[in-house]
C-alpha positions in Angstrom: 209.8 -37.4 25.9 212.1 -40.4 26.5 210.4 -41.0 29.9 207.1 -41.1 28.1 208.4 -43.7 25.7 209.7 -45.8 28.5 206.4 -45.5 30.4 204.5 -46.5 27.2 206.7 -49.5 26.8 206.0 -50.6 30.4 202.3 -49.6 30.7 200.8 -51.5 33.6 201.9 -52.4 37.1 204.8 -54.7 36.9 205.0 -55.9 33.3 207.4 -58.8 33.0 209.6 -59.3 30.0 211.7 -62.2 28.8 214.1 -61.5 26.0 217.4 -59.8 25.0 217.2 -56.0 25.6 219.6 -53.1 25.3 219.3 -50.4 28.0 220.9 -47.1 27.3 221.5 -44.9 30.3 221.5 -41.1 30.3 225.2 -41.3 31.0 225.6 -42.9 27.6 226.4 -46.4 29.0 224.9 -49.3 27.0 224.0 -52.5 28.7 222.8 -55.8 27.1 220.7 -58.0 29.2 217.2 -58.8 30.2 214.5 -56.5 31.6 212.7 -58.5 34.4 210.1 -56.0 35.6 209.2 -52.3 36.2 207.7 -51.5 39.6 207.4 -48.1 41.3 209.8 -46.3 39.0 212.5 -49.0 39.3 213.6 -51.4 36.5 214.8 -54.9 37.5 217.5 -55.8 35.0 219.7 -58.8 34.6 223.1 -57.7 33.3 225.8 -60.4 32.7 224.1 -62.7 35.1 223.8 -60.1 37.9 220.4 -58.7 38.9 220.4 -54.9 39.3 217.9 -52.2 39.9 217.9 -49.1 37.7 215.9 -45.9 38.3 213.6 -45.1 35.3 214.9 -41.5 35.6 218.4 -42.8 34.8 217.4 -44.6 31.6 217.5 -42.9 28.2 215.9 -45.8 26.2 215.3 -49.5 26.1 215.6 -51.4 22.8 214.0 -54.7 22.4 215.6 -57.5 20.3 213.7 -58.6 17.1 210.7 -60.7 18.1 210.8 -59.6 21.7 207.6 -58.1 23.0 206.3 -57.2 26.4 204.2 -59.9 28.0 200.7 -59.0 28.9 199.9 -58.3 32.6 196.1 -57.9 32.0 196.6 -54.3 30.9 197.2 -52.7 27.5 200.9 -52.9 26.7 203.0 -51.4 23.9 204.1 -53.9 21.2 206.7 -53.7 18.6 205.4 -54.8 15.2 207.5 -55.2 12.1 206.6 -55.7 8.4 208.6 -55.0 5.2 211.2 -52.6 6.7 208.7 -50.8 8.9 208.6 -51.3 12.7 206.1 -49.4 14.9 205.5 -49.0 18.6 202.0 -47.8 19.4 200.3 -48.8 22.7 197.2 -50.8 22.2 196.9 -50.1 18.5 197.2 -52.0 15.2 198.3 -50.5 11.9 195.4 -50.9 9.4 197.0 -49.0 6.5 200.7 -49.6 5.7 203.0 -46.6 4.8 203.8 -45.7 1.3 207.6 -45.8 1.0 209.4 -44.2 -1.9 213.2 -44.1 -2.2 214.2 -43.0 -5.7 217.9 -42.9 -4.7 220.5 -45.5 -3.6 220.8 -44.0 -0.2 220.4 -46.4 2.7 219.7 -45.8 6.4 217.2 -46.1 9.2 214.9 -43.2 10.2 212.9 -43.2 13.4 209.9 -41.0 13.3 208.0 -40.0 16.4 204.3 -39.9 15.6 201.2 -38.5 17.3 197.9 -40.0 16.4 194.3 -39.1 17.4 191.8 -41.6 18.8 190.5 -42.2 15.2 194.0 -43.6 14.3 195.1 -40.7 12.0 198.6 -39.4 12.2 198.4 -35.8 13.2 202.1 -35.1 13.7 205.3 -36.8 12.5 208.8 -35.8 13.6 211.6 -37.7 11.8 215.2 -38.1 13.0 214.7 -38.9 16.7 217.1 -41.1 18.7 217.9 -44.3 16.8 218.1 -42.7 13.4 221.2 -43.8 11.5 221.3 -41.3 8.7 221.5 -37.5 8.4 220.0 -37.6 4.9 217.4 -34.9 4.5 215.9 -36.8 1.6 215.4 -40.1 3.6 214.1 -38.2 6.6 211.6 -36.3 4.4 210.5 -39.6 2.8 210.2 -41.3 6.2 208.0 -38.4 7.5 205.8 -38.7 4.4 205.5 -42.5 4.9 204.6 -42.1 8.5 201.9 -39.5 7.7 200.3 -42.0 5.3 199.8 -44.6 8.0 196.4 -45.2 9.6 195.9 -47.1 12.9 192.7 -48.7 14.1 190.0 -46.5 15.6 189.5 -46.7 19.3 187.2 -44.2 21.0 188.4 -45.2 24.4 191.9 -44.1 23.7 193.2 -40.7 24.6 192.6 -37.8 22.3 196.3 -37.9 21.3 198.7 -40.8 21.6 202.5 -40.9 20.9 204.5 -43.7 19.4 207.3 -44.4 16.9 207.6 -45.7 13.4 211.1 -47.0 12.3 211.6 -47.1 8.5 214.6 -49.0 7.0 215.6 -47.8 3.5 
């Protein structure tokens, strides 16, 4: 699952990035730096001024700083888009219907929801509470799932039958 997310983030043959990134290794180590490129299963990463090469298999996740988005290399790339407490990552898609977010409590937190959409842009599956979620509140996770299920993305008949991405909701 995490490998799929990393692959979606780096769709293409050598996408170059330029921004502040956080790489989390499967060992639990967190590194702040700059992802330079992804080629043949290897990530070129600048950490504290030192260039290093990481294997994609050793990486648990990559988090992009606000406003950082992968540069285009002529192929479709995943972009992180944010509006009103909602951030989503969906390769080659745009959100056409914003989520309906209800929070009738004073609870606060961030819920990351893994979503699966069909080629028509409809959410067909939503799983709240994946890596990156900051709350264990069942209420907030249920509300985040409902919000994610209310989203619609643009229709694209050339996309796969099912496509995975994430929606992050901040309460």
